[in-house]
MIVEX-737792 format. One record per residue (C-alpha): residue in three letters; x, y, z. Coordinates in nm, 2 decimals, padded with zeros to 4 digits. Example, Ala and Ser with C-alpha at 12.3 -4.5 7.8 and 13.67 -1.06 7.14 Angstrom:
<fivos>
aa->ala | east->01.23 | north->-00.45 | up->00.78
aa->ser | east->01.37 | north->-00.11 | up->00.71
</fivos>
This chain:
<fivos>
aa->met | east->09.30 | north->02.09 | up->-01.08
aa->gln | east->09.20 | north->02.43 | up->-00.98
aa->his | east->08.96 | north->02.52 | up->-00.71
aa->asp | east->08.68 | north->02.69 | up->-00.93
aa->ala | east->08.52 | north->02.94 | up->-00.68
aa->phe | east->08.13 | north->02.95 | up->-00.63
aa->pro | east->07.98 | north->02.71 | up->-00.74
aa->ala | east->07.63 | north->02.70 | up->-00.87
aa->thr | east->07.50 | north->03.02 | up->-00.76
aa->leu | east->07.19 | north->03.03 | up->-00.55
aa->asn | east->07.09 | north->02.66 | up->-00.71
aa->thr | east->06.77 | north->02.66 | up->-00.38
aa->trp | east->06.68 | north->02.97 | up->-00.48
aa->ile | east->06.67 | north->02.98 | up->-00.83
aa->gly | east->06.43 | north->02.67 | up->-00.88
aa->gln | east->06.22 | north->02.86 | up->-00.68
aa->lys | east->06.20 | north->03.14 | up->-00.86
aa->leu | east->06.12 | north->02.87 | up->-01.19
aa->gln | east->05.79 | north->02.79 | up->-00.98
aa->glu | east->05.70 | north->03.12 | up->-00.90
aa->gly | east->05.59 | north->03.23 | up->-01.24
aa->leu | east->05.66 | north->03.51 | up->-01.41
aa->arg | east->05.74 | north->03.76 | up->-01.11
aa->gly | east->05.99 | north->03.49 | up->-01.01
aa->arg | east->06.12 | north->03.48 | up->-01.37
aa->ala | east->06.16 | north->03.85 | up->-01.38
aa->glu | east->06.38 | north->03.88 | up->-01.05
aa->leu | east->06.55 | north->03.55 | up->-01.13
aa->asn | east->06.69 | north->03.72 | up->-01.43
aa->his | east->06.77 | north->04.07 | up->-01.30
aa->his | east->06.98 | north->03.88 | up->-01.04
aa->ile | east->07.12 | north->03.66 | up->-01.36
aa->met | east->07.19 | north->04.04 | up->-01.53
aa->ser | east->07.40 | north->04.26 | up->-01.19
aa->val | east->07.60 | north->03.95 | up->-01.14
aa->tyr | east->07.76 | north->03.82 | up->-01.45
aa->arg | east->07.69 | north->04.08 | up->-01.66
aa->asp | east->08.05 | north->04.31 | up->-01.65
aa->pro | east->08.22 | north->03.90 | up->-01.56
aa->leu | east->08.05 | north->03.85 | up->-01.93
aa->met | east->08.16 | north->04.14 | up->-02.09
aa->val | east->08.54 | north->04.01 | up->-01.99
aa->tyr | east->08.49 | north->03.72 | up->-02.12
aa->phe | east->08.42 | north->03.86 | up->-02.46
aa->arg | east->08.65 | north->04.14 | up->-02.48
aa->gly | east->08.98 | north->03.84 | up->-02.45
aa->cys | east->08.74 | north->03.64 | up->-02.80
aa->ser | east->08.82 | north->03.62 | up->-03.17
aa->asp | east->08.46 | north->03.75 | up->-03.17
aa->arg | east->08.48 | north->04.07 | up->-03.01
aa->trp | east->08.50 | north->04.28 | up->-03.35
aa->leu | east->08.09 | north->04.20 | up->-03.31
aa->gly | east->08.00 | north->04.47 | up->-03.14
aa->glu | east->08.03 | north->04.70 | up->-02.82
aa->pro | east->08.05 | north->04.48 | up->-02.52
aa->glu | east->07.78 | north->04.62 | up->-02.31
aa->asp | east->07.52 | north->04.58 | up->-02.67
aa->ile | east->07.67 | north->04.18 | up->-02.73
aa->val | east->07.60 | north->04.11 | up->-02.39
aa->asp | east->07.32 | north->04.26 | up->-02.34
aa->gly | east->07.16 | north->04.13 | up->-02.68
aa->phe | east->07.27 | north->03.76 | up->-02.50
aa->phe | east->07.09 | north->03.84 | up->-02.19
aa->ala | east->06.74 | north->03.93 | up->-02.39
aa->asp | east->06.80 | north->03.66 | up->-02.67
aa->arg | east->06.84 | north->03.40 | up->-02.37
aa->leu | east->06.72 | north->03.47 | up->-02.06
aa->asp | east->06.32 | north->03.42 | up->-02.08
aa->arg | east->06.40 | north->03.13 | up->-02.27
aa->lys | east->06.16 | north->02.85 | up->-02.11
aa->glu | east->06.40 | north->02.55 | up->-02.05
aa->phe | east->06.70 | north->02.80 | up->-02.06
aa->phe | east->06.81 | north->02.75 | up->-01.66
aa->leu | east->06.64 | north->02.37 | up->-01.71
aa->asp | east->06.89 | north->02.29 | up->-01.91
aa->trp | east->07.15 | north->02.45 | up->-01.72
aa->gln | east->06.97 | north->02.24 | up->-01.39
aa->lys | east->07.02 | north->01.91 | up->-01.63
aa->ser | east->07.37 | north->02.03 | up->-01.71
aa->lys | east->07.51 | north->01.98 | up->-01.38
aa->lys | east->07.80 | north->02.33 | up->-01.46
aa->arg | east->07.87 | north->02.63 | up->-01.27
aa->leu | east->07.65 | north->02.88 | up->-01.38
aa->arg | east->07.98 | north->03.07 | up->-01.42
aa->arg | east->08.04 | north->02.87 | up->-01.69
aa->trp | east->07.68 | north->02.75 | up->-01.84
aa->leu | east->07.64 | north->03.11 | up->-01.90
aa->met | east->08.05 | north->03.13 | up->-02.04
aa->asn | east->07.92 | north->02.86 | up->-02.32
aa->ala | east->07.64 | north->02.98 | up->-02.38
aa->leu | east->07.78 | north->03.33 | up->-02.50
aa->cys | east->08.03 | north->03.15 | up->-02.71
aa->phe | east->07.68 | north->02.96 | up->-02.91
aa->tyr | east->07.52 | north->03.30 | up->-02.92
aa->leu | east->07.86 | north->03.48 | up->-03.09
aa->met | east->07.86 | north->03.22 | up->-03.27
aa->glu | east->07.52 | north->03.28 | up->-03.43
aa->arg | east->07.54 | north->03.63 | up->-03.47
aa->arg | east->07.82 | north->03.56 | up->-03.70
aa->arg | east->07.62 | north->03.29 | up->-03.86
aa->gly | east->07.40 | north->03.64 | up->-03.92
aa->arg | east->07.66 | north->03.84 | up->-03.98
aa->arg | east->07.76 | north->03.59 | up->-04.33
aa->arg | east->07.38 | north->03.55 | up->-04.40
aa->asp | east->07.36 | north->03.96 | up->-04.43
aa->ala | east->07.69 | north->03.97 | up->-04.60
aa->gly | east->07.55 | north->03.71 | up->-04.84
aa->ile | east->07.88 | north->03.49 | up->-04.79
aa->ala | east->07.87 | north->03.13 | up->-04.78
aa->glu | east->07.82 | north->02.93 | up->-04.51
aa->leu | east->08.16 | north->02.88 | up->-04.36
aa->pro | east->08.21 | north->02.60 | up->-04.05
aa->asp | east->08.09 | north->02.74 | up->-03.74
aa->asp | east->08.35 | north->02.71 | up->-03.50
aa->leu | east->08.41 | north->02.84 | up->-03.14
aa->pro | east->08.52 | north->03.17 | up->-03.04
aa->ser | east->08.91 | north->03.17 | up->-02.94
aa->phe | east->09.09 | north->03.37 | up->-02.67
aa->ser | east->09.38 | north->03.47 | up->-02.61
aa->gly | east->09.56 | north->03.42 | up->-02.24
aa->asn | east->09.32 | north->03.26 | up->-01.99
aa->pro | east->08.95 | north->03.40 | up->-02.05
aa->glu | east->08.85 | north->03.23 | up->-01.70
aa->gln | east->09.04 | north->03.33 | up->-01.49
aa->glu | east->09.01 | north->03.66 | up->-01.60
aa->val | east->08.59 | north->03.57 | up->-01.56
aa->asp | east->08.66 | north->03.43 | up->-01.25
aa->arg | east->08.79 | north->03.77 | up->-01.11
aa->ala | east->08.60 | north->04.02 | up->-01.28
aa->phe | east->08.32 | north->03.75 | up->-01.04
aa->ala | east->08.53 | north->03.80 | up->-00.72
aa->tyr | east->08.55 | north->04.15 | up->-00.85
aa->ser | east->08.17 | north->04.16 | up->-00.83
aa->ile | east->08.18 | north->04.00 | up->-00.53
aa->leu | east->08.30 | north->04.26 | up->-00.33
aa->gln | east->08.17 | north->04.54 | up->-00.47
aa->arg | east->07.80 | north->04.44 | up->-00.42
aa->ala | east->07.92 | north->04.28 | up->-00.07
aa->leu | east->08.05 | north->04.62 | up->-00.01
aa->glu | east->07.69 | north->04.80 | up->-00.09
aa->arg | east->07.52 | north->04.57 | up->00.13
aa->thr | east->07.72 | north->04.74 | up->00.41
aa->arg | east->07.70 | north->05.11 | up->00.31
aa->gln | east->07.34 | north->05.01 | up->00.30
aa->ala | east->07.33 | north->04.90 | up->00.68
aa->cys | east->07.53 | north->05.14 | up->00.77
aa->val | east->07.29 | north->05.39 | up->00.63
aa->ser | east->06.99 | north->05.23 | up->00.79
aa->gln | east->07.18 | north->05.25 | up->01.15
aa->ser | east->07.31 | north->05.49 | up->01.14
aa->leu | east->07.65 | north->05.49 | up->01.12
aa->glu | east->07.68 | north->05.70 | up->00.80
aa->ala | east->08.00 | north->05.82 | up->00.98
aa->his | east->08.14 | north->05.50 | up->00.99
aa->trp | east->08.09 | north->05.38 | up->00.70
aa->glu | east->08.27 | north->05.71 | up->00.54
aa->val | east->08.58 | north->05.63 | up->00.80
aa->phe | east->08.58 | north->05.29 | up->00.72
aa->gln | east->08.59 | north->05.37 | up->00.30
aa->ala | east->08.86 | north->05.63 | up->00.33
aa->his | east->09.11 | north->05.41 | up->00.51
aa->his | east->09.02 | north->05.02 | up->00.32
aa->val | east->08.85 | north->05.17 | up->00.05
aa->gln | east->09.08 | north->05.49 | up->-00.04
aa->gly | east->09.40 | north->05.38 | up->00.11
aa->leu | east->09.42 | north->05.74 | up->00.38
aa->pro | east->09.57 | north->05.65 | up->00.64
aa->tyr | east->09.39 | north->05.66 | up->01.03
aa->thr | east->09.50 | north->06.01 | up->01.16
aa->glu | east->09.36 | north->06.16 | up->00.81
aa->cys | east->09.06 | north->06.04 | up->00.86
aa->ala | east->09.00 | north->06.10 | up->01.30
aa->arg | east->09.12 | north->06.48 | up->01.13
aa->val | east->08.84 | north->06.48 | up->00.89
aa->his | east->08.62 | north->06.37 | up->01.10
aa->asp | east->08.72 | north->06.54 | up->01.38
aa->val | east->08.81 | north->06.22 | up->01.59
aa->asp | east->09.08 | north->06.06 | up->01.81
aa->leu | east->09.31 | north->05.80 | up->01.63
aa->thr | east->09.11 | north->05.52 | up->01.84
aa->arg | east->08.82 | north->05.65 | up->01.83
aa->ala | east->08.87 | north->05.67 | up->01.43
aa->arg | east->08.98 | north->05.29 | up->01.46
aa->arg | east->08.72 | north->05.14 | up->01.59
aa->met | east->08.44 | north->05.34 | up->01.41
aa->ala | east->08.65 | north->05.16 | up->01.10
aa->arg | east->08.67 | north->04.78 | up->01.26
aa->thr | east->08.27 | north->04.79 | up->01.30
aa->val | east->08.20 | north->04.89 | up->00.94
aa->arg | east->08.49 | north->04.61 | up->00.88
aa->asp | east->08.28 | north->04.36 | up->01.08
aa->lys | east->07.98 | north->04.42 | up->00.89
aa->tyr | east->08.14 | north->04.34 | up->00.57
aa->arg | east->08.27 | north->04.06 | up->00.67
aa->asp | east->07.95 | north->03.93 | up->00.75
aa->ser | east->07.79 | north->04.06 | up->00.46
aa->leu | east->08.03 | north->03.85 | up->00.27
aa->arg | east->08.02 | north->03.59 | up->00.43
aa->asp | east->07.63 | north->03.58 | up->00.42
aa->met | east->07.66 | north->03.64 | up->00.00
aa->leu | east->07.87 | north->03.32 | up->00.01
aa->ala | east->07.67 | north->03.10 | up->00.24
aa->asp | east->07.37 | north->03.18 | up->-00.04
aa->asp | east->07.58 | north->03.13 | up->-00.33
aa->leu | east->07.72 | north->02.79 | up->-00.20
aa->asp | east->07.38 | north->02.71 | up->-00.11
aa->gly | east->07.38 | north->02.56 | up->00.26
aa->ala | east->07.75 | north->02.52 | up->00.23
aa->ser | east->07.95 | north->02.49 | up->00.62
aa->pro | east->08.12 | north->02.72 | up->00.74
aa->asp | east->08.48 | north->02.56 | up->00.69
aa->gln | east->08.34 | north->02.57 | up->00.35
aa->ile | east->08.28 | north->02.94 | up->00.29
aa->asp | east->08.65 | north->02.97 | up->00.48
aa->gln | east->08.76 | north->02.78 | up->00.21
aa->glu | east->08.62 | north->02.99 | up->-00.05
aa->leu | east->08.69 | north->03.33 | up->00.11
aa->glu | east->09.07 | north->03.20 | up->00.06
aa->thr | east->09.02 | north->03.14 | up->-00.27
aa->leu | east->08.82 | north->03.48 | up->-00.34
aa->ala | east->09.16 | north->03.62 | up->-00.20
aa->ser | east->09.36 | north->03.47 | up->-00.39
aa->ile | east->09.22 | north->03.50 | up->-00.70
aa->leu | east->09.20 | north->03.88 | up->-00.65
aa->thr | east->09.58 | north->03.87 | up->-00.56
aa->pro | east->09.79 | north->03.95 | up->-00.95
</fivos>
């Protein structure tokens, strides 16, 4: 069976937020939308119901309809499913409701309500989109840490080399430092980035051991490798 990366995102944290009332629920909903919006749009683009609207509108409508439902996350906890899978299933039922509404508005007789069909491997594409979102969030967390520590130049060298693919010689020339210094600056930020990524996975894995986090990092790399 294929290993499923990123199980039950922030399970304990979600439980705590559910107990904090409206403020906790708002923070929880914001987290879900920021993490899962792009992966769910990828999922929608690959389904047979994509004629229903633009991906942004559909996913935003799904969040608006579902996230504030009192039992939504409680039902997820009872299901024991990975949160990503639960959201994908919930989106399928939301699309079915949208189709039903379109038929009703058009005065079309009721037809059997089948779940959307998909081309290719939508779950694999969602995994890739989710993995990419984790990398992007880790990069942003690292950038903020560099800014707070007055390491903006270090961040710029790291980004130029590791994200934009510029050679160290060019990075050194742009920032008027020698080659050894440019390598050291990028290495400093690279270590911070790896720490950010490990911290995020530790949160998502909710108390996992270092070995389990290492396994998730390997899975993350395999998902993003074509």
